[in-house]
C-alpha distance (Angstrom), angle and dihedral (degrees) to the residues before:
residue distance angle dihedral
X1 . . .
X2 3.65 . .
X3 3.69 119.7 .
X4 3.73 117.5 -123.8
X5 3.74 114.8 -123.4
X6 3.68 118.4 -128.0
X7 3.78 116.9 -97.1
X8 3.81 93.3 -115.4
X9 3.73 91.3 55.7
X10 3.72 90.7 49.2
X11 3.75 92.0 50.9
X12 3.80 90.8 45.7
X13 3.76 91.1 50.4
X14 3.75 91.7 48.4
X15 3.84 90.0 50.1
X16 3.78 90.4 50.8
X17 3.74 91.6 49.7
X18 3.73 89.9 50.1
X19 3.80 92.3 49.4
X20 3.81 90.4 46.5
X21 3.76 90.9 50.7
X22 3.84 91.3 47.3
X23 3.78 90.3 47.0
X24 3.75 91.6 48.6
X25 3.79 90.9 47.0
X26 3.81 91.8 48.4
X27 3.78 91.4 44.6
X28 3.77 90.4 47.3
X29 3.79 91.3 48.1
X30 3.80 90.9 46.7
X31 3.77 91.3 49.7
X32 3.74 91.5 45.8
X33 3.78 89.7 49.4
X34 3.77 92.4 48.3
X35 3.81 91.0 46.2
X36 3.77 90.5 49.6
X37 3.83 91.7 47.5
X38 3.80 90.2 46.6
X39 3.77 91.2 48.2
X40 3.80 90.8 46.9
X41 3.85 92.6 48.5
X42 3.80 90.7 44.9
X43 3.77 91.0 47.0
X44 3.82 91.4 48.2
X45 3.82 90.8 46.7
X46 3.79 91.2 49.6
X47 3.78 91.4 45.7
X48 3.83 90.2 49.4
X49 3.78 91.8 48.3
X50 3.81 91.0 46.4
X51 3.79 90.6 48.6
X52 3.82 92.0 47.6
X53 3.80 91.1 47.0
X54 3.79 91.1 48.2
X55 3.82 90.7 47.4
X56 3.84 92.1 48.9
X57 3.78 91.1 45.1
X58 3.80 91.0 47.2
X59 3.84 91.6 48.1
X60 3.79 90.5 47.4
X61 3.79 91.4 49.9
X62 3.78 91.4 45.9
X63 3.82 91.1 48.8
X64 3.80 91.7 49.0
X65 3.79 90.6 46.4
X66 3.81 91.6 49.2
X67 3.81 92.4 47.5
X68 3.80 90.3 48.0
X69 3.80 91.6 48.5
X70 3.82 91.4 46.7
X71 3.81 92.0 49.1
X72 3.78 91.0 45.8
X73 3.83 91.6 46.8
X74 3.83 91.7 47.6
X75 3.79 91.0 48.6
X76 3.81 91.6 49.2
X77 3.83 91.4 46.1
X78 3.83 91.2 48.9
X79 3.79 91.7 49.8
X80 3.82 90.9 46.0
X81 3.83 91.5 48.8
X82 3.81 92.5 48.0
X83 3.79 90.0 48.4
X84 3.83 92.1 48.4
X85 3.83 91.9 46.0
X86 3.82 91.7 50.1
X87 3.79 91.1 45.9
X88 3.83 92.0 46.1
X89 3.84 91.8 48.1
X90 3.76 91.0 49.0
X91 3.81 91.8 49.4
X92 3.83 91.8 45.6
X93 3.81 91.4 49.8
X94 3.79 91.5 50.0
X95 3.81 91.4 45.9
X96 3.82 91.7 48.4
X97 3.80 92.3 49.0
X98 3.79 90.1 48.2
X99 3.82 93.0 47.3
X100 3.82 91.3 46.0
X101 3.80 92.3 51.7
X102 3.80 91.3 44.7
X103 3.84 92.2 46.2
X104 3.82 92.1 48.6
X105 3.78 90.5 49.4
X106 3.82 92.2 48.8
X107 3.81 92.3 45.0
X108 3.80 91.1 50.7
X109 3.80 91.5 49.8
X110 3.81 91.6 45.0
X111 3.83 92.0 49.1
X112 3.78 92.3 49.1
X113 3.80 90.5 47.7
X114 3.82 92.8 47.0
X115 3.82 91.8 47.2
X116 3.78 91.5 51.2
X117 3.79 92.1 44.2
X118 3.83 91.9 45.5
X119 3.80 92.3 49.9
X120 3.78 90.8 48.8
X121 3.82 92.5 47.8
X122 3.82 92.3 45.3
X123 3.79 91.0 51.6
X124 3.80 91.8 49.1
X125 3.82 91.7 44.3
X126 3.80 92.0 49.8
X127 3.78 92.2 49.6
X128 3.79 90.7 46.6
X129 3.82 92.9 46.8
X130 3.82 92.0 48.2
X131 3.80 91.5 50.8
X132 3.79 92.1 43.3
X133 3.83 92.1 46.1
X134 3.81 92.3 50.2
X135 3.77 90.6 47.8
X136 3.81 93.1 47.6
X137 3.81 92.8 45.8
X138 3.80 90.8 51.6
X139 3.80 91.8 48.5
X140 3.81 92.0 44.5
X141 3.79 92.0 50.6
X142 3.79 92.2 49.1
X143 3.80 90.7 45.8
X144 3.83 93.4 48.4
X145 3.81 91.8 48.4
X146 3.79 91.7 50.0
X147 3.80 92.4 43.6
X148 3.81 92.2 47.6
X149 3.80 92.1 50.5
X150 3.81 91.0 47.3
X151 3.82 93.5 48.0
X152 3.80 92.6 47.2
X153 3.79 91.1 50.8
X154 3.80 92.6 48.1
X155 3.82 92.4 46.0
X156 3.77 91.9 51.3
X157 3.80 92.4 48.7
X158 3.83 90.6 45.8
X159 3.80 93.6 49.8
X160 3.83 91.8 46.5
X161 3.81 91.2 50.2
X162 3.84 92.1 46.4
X163 3.80 92.2 46.8
X164 3.79 91.6 51.0
X165 3.78 92.1 47.7
X166 3.81 96.6 43.8
X167 3.78 95.5 88.0
X168 3.77 93.4 33.1
X169 3.76 113.9 113.2
X170 3.81 111.2 -91.7
X171 3.82 109.6 -116.3
X172 3.73 125.2 -150.2
X173 3.82 90.7 21.0
X174 3.81 94.2 -179.1
X175 3.79 92.4 53.7
X176 3.80 93.1 47.9
X177 3.79 92.2 47.0
X178 3.82 91.7 49.4
X179 3.81 91.6 51.8
X180 3.81 92.8 48.8
X181 3.81 91.0 49.6
X182 3.83 90.3 53.4
X183 3.83 90.3 58.5
X184 3.84 89.7 70.8
X185 3.80 127.9 172.3
X186 3.80 144.1 -156.6
X187 3.82 90.3 -94.4
X188 3.82 140.6 -13.5
X189 3.82 94.6 -76.9
X190 3.80 93.3 49.6
X191 3.84 91.1 47.2
X192 3.84 90.8 50.8
X193 3.83 93.0 50.2
X194 3.80 92.7 49.0
X195 3.81 92.0 48.4
X196 3.85 91.5 50.2
X197 3.82 92.5 48.5
X198 3.80 90.8 47.1
X199 3.82 92.8 54.4
X200 3.88 102.1 34.0
X201 3.81 141.2 25.8
X202 3.82 124.8 -120.2
X203 3.79 88.5 -115.0
X204 3.81 91.7 58.3
X205 3.83 93.8 42.0
X206 3.82 88.5 54.0
X207 3.83 87.2 72.4
X208 3.82 94.9 51.9
X209 3.80 138.2 79.2
X210 3.79 133.6 164.8
X211 3.86 98.5 -96.7
X212 3.80 104.0 24.7
X213 3.83 97.3 -112.5
X214 3.86 129.3 152.7
X215 3.77 93.0 30.5
X216 3.80 95.7 -55.3
X217 3.79 129.3 122.6
X218 3.82 121.0 -101.4
X219 3.78 110.5 -113.4
X220 3.83 93.3 176.5
X221 3.82 92.8 72.9
X222 3.81 97.3 47.3
X223 3.81 128.5 106.3
X224 3.81 90.9 -123.8
X225 3.82 90.3 58.0
X226 3.81 90.7 53.7
X227 3.83 92.1 47.5
X228 3.83 94.3 50.1
X229 3.82 92.7 44.1
X230 3.81 93.4 50.2
X231 3.82 92.0 46.8
X232 3.83 95.2 48.7
X233 3.82 96.4 43.0
X234 3.82 91.0 47.9
X235 3.83 91.7 51.3
X236 3.84 94.8 44.9
X237 3.81 109.9 40.3
X238 3.84 94.1 -178.4
X239 3.82 90.7 55.8
X240 3.84 109.9 95.1
X241 3.81 127.5 -147.2
X242 3.82 93.1 -119.6
X243 3.80 90.9 52.5
X244 3.83 88.8 47.6
X245 3.84 92.3 52.7
X246 3.81 92.3 45.7
X247 3.81 92.9 51.1
X248 3.82 92.5 43.7
X249 3.84 92.8 50.7
X250 3.83 90.0 51.1
X251 3.83 91.3 46.8
X252 3.83 91.4 53.4
X253 3.82 91.7 44.3
X254 3.83 93.6 59.9
X255 3.83 96.3 39.9
X256 3.86 93.0 105.4
X257 3.82 90.8 58.2
X258 3.82 95.0 54.0
X259 3.80 125.4 86.1
X260 3.80 110.0 -66.2
X261 3.82 92.4 8.9
X262 3.80 93.1 116.8
X263 3.80 95.6 -126.9
X264 3.80 130.6 -90.1
X265 3.80 117.2 -65.1
X266 3.80 121.0 -129.2
X267 3.77 118.4 -117.1
X268 3.85 116.6 -120.6
């Protein structure tokens, strides 16, 4: 026969069983929780690693694809540029050759036309210039002859009138003296020369000297001589009469050699 356990033991055993069951349940729940957490962490870690690997792989593929596309694009652009450059150079060469040939042809035609036109114009200009020159020479000769005859006639009449009036009494002496003083000069000699040139020409003075020797007329005894001498000596007080006569005689002596004096005649 089995012995009956005391009630306390039975209760104690039941309590232990309950505690063991609770412990096992708690332990089981704890393990399950830990397993779940571990599985979740592991799953998240794997997912993260998979995502990172996929991202790196995707980036690598994208980089390789981009590099390939860039290389392919650069190669195509280089080939296109080389083709365009070769085509452009070929077209430029053909255009240059065409323009050169056309320019040479036009220049040759223009030169030939200009040469023909120039020769024609030169011939016409020469003929015109010859005719014009002959006409002008004829007119100039006729004009010079007429002018020379007129001037000679006037000079002769002027010299005759001056010669006749040389010894004529000078009228209005104060007026004449005033006008001769206004001529002026840097000194007495310069004043005398200007007064002589104002009243006579070199051609007329060529036939004068102070005393009337060698077939010339005596200017030293004329009224005009006295008027010029008085005017010059009055204006230049340091200028003496002897110096005046010496300078005047020299001025008359070289009259033929001055402009319009007619030149000096040779002695026979």
